[in-house]
Structures are given as structure tokens and as C-alpha cells.
C-alpha positions in Angstrom: 125.3 110.6 35.8 121.6 109.2 35.9 119.1 110.8 33.8 115.5 111.6 35.0 112.6 111.4 32.6 109.4 113.6 32.7 107.3 110.3 33.3 109.8 109.7 36.1 109.4 113.1 37.7 105.8 112.8 37.5 105.5 109.3 39.4 107.9 110.8 41.7 105.7 113.7 42.4 102.9 111.2 42.9 104.6 109.1 45.5 105.5 112.0 47.3 101.7 113.7 47.1 100.6 110.1 48.2 102.5 110.0 51.0 101.7 113.4 52.1 98.0 112.8 52.0 98.8 109.8 53.9 100.4 111.6 56.8 96.7 112.6 58.7 95.4 109.1 58.4 98.6 107.4 59.7 98.3 109.9 62.8 94.4 109.5 62.9 94.6 105.3 62.6 97.4 105.7 65.4 95.1 107.7 68.0 92.3 105.4 67.3 94.6 102.3 67.9 93.4 99.8 70.7 97.1 99.5 71.4 97.6 103.1 72.3 94.6 102.8 74.7 96.2 100.0 76.5 99.9 101.8 76.7 98.3 104.7 78.1 96.5 102.8 80.7 99.6 101.0 81.8 101.6 104.0 81.9 99.4 105.7 83.9 99.2 102.8 86.4 102.9 102.6 86.8 102.9 106.3 87.3 100.0 106.2 89.9 102.1 103.7 91.6 105.4 105.8 91.7 103.0 108.4 93.1 102.1 106.5 95.8 105.5 105.5 96.7 106.8 108.9 96.6 105.0 111.5 98.9 103.4 113.9 96.9 103.8 117.9 98.2 106.2 117.3 101.1 108.7 119.9 102.1 112.1 120.3 100.5 113.8 119.5 103.5 111.8 115.8 104.3 112.7 115.0 100.5 116.6 115.8 101.0 116.4 113.9 104.3 115.1 110.8 102.6 116.9 110.7 99.2 119.6 113.1 99.4 120.4 116.1 97.6 121.6 114.7 94.2 118.5 112.4 94.0 116.4 115.2 94.7 117.3 117.3 92.3 117.0 114.3 89.6 113.3 113.8 91.1 112.5 117.4 91.5 113.8 117.9 87.7 111.0 115.6 86.7 108.2 116.8 88.9 107.9 113.6 90.5 107.0 115.2 93.8 104.0 117.1 92.3 103.6 114.7 89.6 99.5 114.7 89.4 99.9 118.5 88.1 102.8 118.4 86.1 102.8 119.3 82.3 103.9 115.9 81.2 101.2 113.8 83.3 98.6 116.5 81.8 99.8 115.6 78.4 99.6 111.9 79.2 95.8 112.5 79.9 95.2 114.7 77.0 96.8 111.8 74.6 94.0 109.6 76.5 91.4 112.0 75.8 92.3 112.3 72.2 92.5 108.5 71.9 89.1 108.0 73.5 87.2 110.8 70.9 89.1 109.3 68.2 87.8 105.5 68.9 84.4 106.8 69.3 84.4 108.9 66.1 85.7 105.8 64.1 83.2 103.4 65.7 80.2 105.6 65.7 79.0 105.8 62.2 78.9 101.9 61.8 76.8 101.9 65.6 74.3 104.4 64.1 73.9 102.6 60.9 73.2 99.3 62.6 71.0 101.0 65.0 68.9 103.0 62.2 68.2 100.2 59.8 65.0 98.8 59.7 63.8 95.4 58.6 66.0 93.6 55.8 65.6 90.6 53.5 67.6 87.2 54.4 70.0 86.9 51.4 71.9 84.2 50.4 75.2 85.9 50.7 74.2 86.7 54.1 74.1 83.0 55.5 78.2 82.8 55.3 78.5 85.2 57.7 75.7 84.7 60.3 76.5 82.3 63.2 73.2 80.6 63.7 71.6 79.2 60.3 68.9 76.3 60.2 67.1 74.9 57.4 63.7 73.6 58.0 62.0 71.0 55.2 58.3 71.5 55.7 55.2 71.3 53.1 53.0 74.0 52.4 55.1 76.6 54.3 53.3 79.9 53.3 50.3 78.2 55.0 52.3 78.0 58.2 52.8 81.6 58.2 50.6 82.9 61.1 52.2 79.5 63.2 55.9 81.0 62.4 54.7 84.7 63.1 53.2 83.9 66.6 56.3 82.1 67.5 58.7 84.6 66.5 56.4 87.2 68.2 56.7 85.2 71.3 60.2 85.2 71.7 61.3 88.9 69.8 58.5 91.2 70.6 59.5 93.8 67.7 59.4 92.2 64.1 59.2 93.5 60.5 57.7 91.6 57.5 58.8 91.9 54.0 57.4 90.2 50.7 59.1 89.5 47.7 58.4 87.6 44.6 59.8 84.4 45.8 59.9 84.6 49.6 58.4 86.1 52.8 61.0 87.4 55.2 60.2 87.9 58.8 63.2 89.7 60.4 63.3 90.7 64.3 65.6 92.4 66.9 66.1 93.4 70.2 68.5 95.2 72.2 69.9 97.1 69.6 70.9 100.1 71.9 73.2 98.2 73.5 75.7 98.7 71.0 76.0 102.2 72.6 77.4 100.8 75.8 81.0 101.4 74.8 80.8 105.0 73.2 78.9 105.7 76.5 81.6 104.1 78.6 84.1 106.4 76.4 81.9 109.4 77.2 82.0 108.6 80.7 85.7 108.6 81.1 86.1 112.1 79.2 83.7 113.6 81.5 85.7 112.3 84.7 89.0 113.6 83.3 87.4 116.9 82.2 85.9 117.3 85.7 89.3 116.1 87.2 91.0 119.0 85.3 88.5 121.8 85.7 89.0 121.1 89.6 92.8 120.6 89.8 94.5 123.8 91.3 96.1 124.3 87.6 92.6 125.5 86.7 89.7 126.8 88.8 90.1 124.2 92.1 92.4 124.4 95.3 92.6 122.7 98.5 93.9 125.0 101.5 94.5 124.6 105.2 93.8 126.6 108.4 94.1 126.4 112.1 91.6 128.3 114.2 92.0 128.7 117.8 88.4 128.8 119.7 87.1 132.0 119.4 89.3 133.0 116.9 88.3 134.5 113.2 90.2 134.0 110.0 89.2 135.3 106.5 91.9 133.2 104.6 93.2 130.0 104.2 96.7 128.8 103.1 97.8 126.3 100.1 100.7 124.6 100.4 102.9 123.8 97.5 106.3 122.5 98.4 108.1 124.7 101.0 105.4 127.6 100.5 102.2 128.4 101.7 100.1 130.8 99.5 97.4 132.7 101.1 94.0 132.4 99.2 91.4 135.0 100.6 87.8 133.4 101.2 85.7 136.8 100.6 84.2 135.9 103.8 85.3 135.0 107.8 85.1 131.7 109.4 84.7 131.8 113.2 85.8 128.9 115.4 83.0 129.2 118.4 83.6 125.5 120.2 85.7 122.6 119.5 84.6 119.5 121.0 86.3 116.0 121.4 84.6 112.7 122.9 86.2 109.7 123.7 85.9 106.1 124.0 85.1 104.7 127.2 87.8 102.3 127.6 89.5 101.0 130.8 93.0 102.6 131.6 94.5 105.8 131.6 95.2 106.6 128.1 92.4 108.3 126.0 91.4 107.2 122.6 89.3 110.0 120.6 86.2 108.8 119.3 84.9 111.8 117.4 85.8 115.6 117.1 83.4 118.3 115.9 84.1 122.0 115.4 81.2 124.9 115.5 81.4 127.2 112.9 80.1 130.8 112.0 80.5 132.3 108.7 80.4 136.0 108.9 80.2 138.5 105.7 80.4 142.4 106.6 80.5 141.7 110.0 77.2 139.6 109.9 76.3 136.1 110.9 75.0 134.5 107.7 75.7 130.7 108.6 76.2 128.4 111.8 76.9 124.8 111.3 78.8 121.8 113.4 81.2 119.9 111.2 82.5 116.5 111.9 84.9 114.2 110.0 83.1 113.4 106.5 80.4 115.9 107.2 81.6 119.0 105.9 80.0 122.6 105.6 79.5 123.9 101.9 79.2 127.6 101.3 79.6 129.4 97.8 81.4 127.0 96.1 84.0 125.8 99.0 83.6 122.9 101.3 85.0 123.2 105.2 86.2 119.6 106.3 87.0 119.0 109.9 91.0 117.7 109.0 92.8 117.7 112.4 93.2 119.1 115.6 95.7 119.9 118.3 96.3 122.3 121.1 98.5 125.5 121.1 100.5 126.4 124.1 101.0 129.9 125.1 104.3 129.7 127.5 105.2 132.4 130.4 108.8 133.0 131.1 109.9 134.8 134.1 112.9 137.2 133.6 115.1 138.2 137.0 117.7 140.7 136.5 120.9 140.4 138.7 121.2 142.9 141.4 117.2 143.9 141.0 114.2 142.8 143.1 112.1 143.2 140.2 111.3 140.8 137.8 109.4 140.7 134.6 107.8 137.9 132.5 106.7 137.4 128.9 104.4 135.4 127.1 104.8 133.7 123.8 103.2 130.7 121.6 105.3 127.4 120.6 107.3 128.4 117.7 107.4 132.2 118.3 110.5 134.5 118.8 110.3 137.5 121.1 112.7 140.2 122.0 113.9 140.3 125.8 113.0 143.4 127.4 115.7 146.0 128.2 118.2 144.1 126.2 118.9 143.1 122.4 118.6 139.5 123.0 115.8 137.0 121.5 114.0 134.2 123.0 112.3 131.5 121.2 110.0 129.2 122.2 110.6 125.6 120.9 108.4 123.4 122.5 106.6 122.6 126.1 106.7 119.0 127.6 104.4 118.1 130.4 107.1 115.6 131.6 110.8 115.9 131.1 112.7 112.9 132.5 110.4 113.0 135.5 111.4 116.1 136.7 108.1 117.7 135.7 107.0 120.3 133.3 109.6 122.0 131.0 109.9 124.2 128.2 112.7 124.1 125.7 114.0 127.5 124.3 116.9 129.3 122.4 118.3 132.2 123.2 119.6 134.7 120.5 122.4 137.3 121.2 124.3 139.6 118.7 127.2 138.0 116.9 127.1 134.4 119.2 126.0 131.4 118.3 122.0 130.0 119.4 122.1 128.7 122.7 119.5 125.9 123.6 118.2 125.8 126.9 116.0 123.8 129.2 113.6 125.5 132.0 112.2 123.4 134.6 108.8 124.5 136.2 109.8 122.5 139.8 114.0 123.5 139.5 113.7 127.5 139.1 117.1 128.1 139.6 118.4 125.9 136.9 119.4 128.3 134.8 121.8 129.8 137.3 124.5 127.6 135.8 124.9 130.3 132.9 126.0 132.7 135.0 124.4 135.5 132.9 122.9 138.7 133.5 119.6 137.8 133.8 117.7 134.3 135.2 115.1 132.7 133.0 112.3 130.7 134.5 109.6 128.7 133.5 106.1 130.5 135.1 103.4 128.1 133.5 101.6 127.5 130.3 98.2 128.1 128.9 96.6 125.6 126.5 94.4 126.3 123.6 92.5 124.1 121.4 92.5 124.4 117.7 90.7 123.1 115.1 92.1 122.5 111.6 90.0 122.8 108.7 90.7 121.9 105.4 88.9 124.2 102.7 88.5 122.9 99.2 87.1 124.4 96.1 86.4 121.5 93.2 84.2 123.0 90.3 84.4 120.3 88.3 83.1 117.8 91.1 79.4 117.7 89.4 81.1 116.9 86.2 83.0 114.1 87.7 79.4 112.7 89.3 77.6 112.9 85.6 80.8 111.0 84.4 80.3 108.1 87.1 77.0 107.8 86.4 77.5 107.5 82.8 80.1 104.9 83.4 77.7 103.0 85.4 75.2 103.2 82.9 77.5 102.3 79.9 79.0 99.2 81.8 75.1 98.3 82.3 74.4 98.3 79.2 77.5 96.6 77.9 77.3 93.9 79.8 73.5 93.1 80.5 71.9 94.1 77.2 72.9 92.0 74.3 71.9 93.0 70.3 70.3 90.0 68.8 68.8 89.5 65.5 66.8 86.8 64.0 65.7 86.0 60.3 63.0 83.5 59.1 62.4 83.3 55.4 59.6 81.3 54.0 59.5 80.4 50.1 56.3 80.7 48.5 55.0 77.4 47.0 53.6 73.9 47.9 57.5 72.7 48.8 59.9 74.5 50.4 63.0 74.9 52.6 62.6 77.5 55.5 65.7 79.1 56.4 66.4 80.6 59.9 69.3 82.6 61.0 70.4 84.9 64.0 73.3 86.6 65.4 74.3 87.8 69.2 77.2 90.2 70.0 76.9 89.0 73.9 75.1 86.1 75.7 75.4 83.8 72.8 74.5 80.8 75.1 71.5 82.5 76.0 70.4 83.4 72.3 71.6 79.9 71.2 69.1 78.4 73.5 66.3 80.6 72.6 67.0 80.4 69.1 67.1 76.5 69.2 63.5 76.7 70.7 62.2 78.7 67.9 63.9 75.9 65.2 62.4 73.3 67.1 58.7 74.7 67.2 58.8 75.4 63.9 60.0 71.9 63.0 57.2 70.5 65.1 54.7 72.2 62.7 55.4 69.4 60.0 54.2 66.9 62.3 51.1 68.9 62.8 
């Protein structure tokens, strides 16, 4: 049996304490790591590719037809059909936000320290770290102070002078605020992510759709989520006064749509408050909502005649495509599936489905040019296609995105950060002039970017100071 003494126990406790106190620094180092940033960005890029390959927010039947029931269940379990609103995608974005904040916090003290410091002496220990160092032998260097200051001021506008017992130091820098380019870019990404989060449907935004017939008024839109359409009240009404389409003037019978637009009127408490024509990419904005011209189409109201056997009188019923209506004086139902202008060169026709109690649904075609086609069924009533009335409808997309201005601010900050990062350079120059009749003038400099341009300017300064020896 091994005995543990007091010293060993104390040492063990100190080790445990050290490990415990070192956990937070380890986590902090992890989140400020550039490797984590690259990993998260690559992961988001791969997920975006997956989101492009897999159609988002389609219906359940579409997914089952495409992938089968088994694969559909697996993909649906991981929320890949609506991945941009899934919890795990939001967690990845949150990790990226924390990573950007940690990177900025760890670098800001050093950046602000470099920005806020004033003139400094050129010490010998600094010469080993500075990339550009030149020495110039010159007689009576102190007498050349005014010439050197003039040369320095010509190339670097702001400069400072420090005088010590042994030497006179000139220090100049420009572009010190260029070091803020990276933090500004990090901040812009945070703004964009936060703005996108605010505008997502998980928080304060939504995207809805509604089809409005000419002359019809609606007061709600529908948000599509998988197989559901969730109604969202607008708080006011929208009326479609007119829907207009213009076509290209091209040869041939086929028409090509050039532009389509809707004349909308907004009403509150029955009073008109705004009239506006919307077109593609020209939305209407009202109370934080944007109304976009998204689609258009035609809704057909089909008239079906019913002639009962043994009766001279006939009746008719009217129903839009997709509607199911009862047949008068019976327990039967009829659903209008679709109207077709030309059915295999037989003229206009409509496909319907007949529903009867305790019987399988029966699909039928009714042709306008063949009114007695339905007699083959030998039923107690004859169905005929009497005509169709078509109405144009406009498809409106309604979007609420309160975070859009936050995103725009982020985009502006990103442009500013990239300009500062790539087009401005933090350049510093030191000149040390020894006191005395003989001595060595030392020039040193550094630049964090555009080193080629800085090297040229620094070389010109050195050559100009060297030329003082020949004067």
C-alpha cells in the first residue's frame, strides 16, 4: 500500500487547482483561435452547398417522391429541409459570433496601444526587430537637423522630436488607424449575423404569400411551412384594383411576357390610405411590410350542366378549379380538377371527379363540343361542360424583415473595414541624430502592409540624407 504524505497531498491539490483555473483560459484560447474560424466558415460553406442541392421548404409529398420514405425520415430528422432555421444551424452561427468577439477582444488592447502611443525614442534593442534599418556616416550631424526634419516632413506629415543627452530622435507615423480594419470587418460580420437573426421567422420576421383576384380584398397572408400554411393577419386590408401584363412584340403566335404589375390599394377601417402600382423589383412598403410582385395566374370558374333523366328541366352549378361542390338534389359531390383549352384536338374540356357514398371516386372528362359524352355512364343524370369564366390573379409576396437595416449597416461597415485593411498601411519611421562633431545617423522603419511602396519611400529618405555629406 502506498502512503501519501502531506507534502504530496498539498502538491496534488495545487495541481488540481492549476488545472481548474486553467480551464477558462483553454476555452478562451479555443474561441479566439483562427483554426476555429476557418473550421466554422468551411462548415457553413458545406452546409450552404447542401441547402442548395436539397430544395428547402417544399411539401412532404414532393420530398417523399424524390427521396423515398426512409431517406425522407432521416433528412427530416436532421432538419435538412429547413436547415437555415434549424437549431443546430443557429448554434453554428452563434459559435461564429462568439469566435469573432473573442478574436476582437484579444487583439483590441494591442491595437489601441499602438494607436494611442506617442513619439518614442529609437533604442538599440529595437533595431534587431525593425525590418528596415540604415546607418549614415556624416560630419556634424547636429547641424543637419533642419535638413533632416524637412526631408522627413516631406514624406511623413506628422512627426515628433525627442531630445536626450546623447541624441536627437525624430519619430513619424501615418495610417495608424489602418490597424482598425480587421476589428471593423469583424464588427460588420456581427451586425450582418445579428440582423439576419432578427429578421428570421424564428424571431421577428416572416415571409408570406397570397393570391388576390382583380377586385378582391384580403386582410391576411399565408406563411408556408412544410405542408402547412399559417395565416398571418396584416392589421389592414389589401385590394387588387387591376392586374396588367405587357408582352414582347415578337413574331409568331406564342406570347412572351415582358412585364406584369398590380394596382394595389391599402385600406384601414374601410378607408383608402395608400394606392401604389407594384412591379417586379419595385415593391410597396407600408408599416414595416414589403409587398413584392411575385407571380401571376388565371383562376377558372367552370360551369357544369346537370340534366336528370326523365326531366326536361336542367340545372347548373359553378365551381372554381380545385373546389368540391354538392350536386343538387343528391348526396353526390363533384370536384373540378382542371380546365384544358384543348383536349387532344377535341376542343375545350374539363376534368372532374365524382364522389358517391360507399363508392370509389370516379374521374371523368367533359368536352364542350361533345355534350352527350357522359351518356356512356348510364347514370341518373348527365353532366355537361357549359363554359368557363377566367379571372386573372396576382401573386403577392409579403415580407417583414426588421433586421434589414442592421444588415445594411453591417454591409457598410464591411466595405469600410475592407478599404481600411487593404488600402491603408501603418508606417513608422525613426531617425536618430547623435550629438557631437562626428557620428552615425540611424534610420529605421516598419510597415504592416504595402512594404514595396514603403521601401521605396524609405530608400528615398536615406538617399537624401546621404547626399547631405556631399554638400
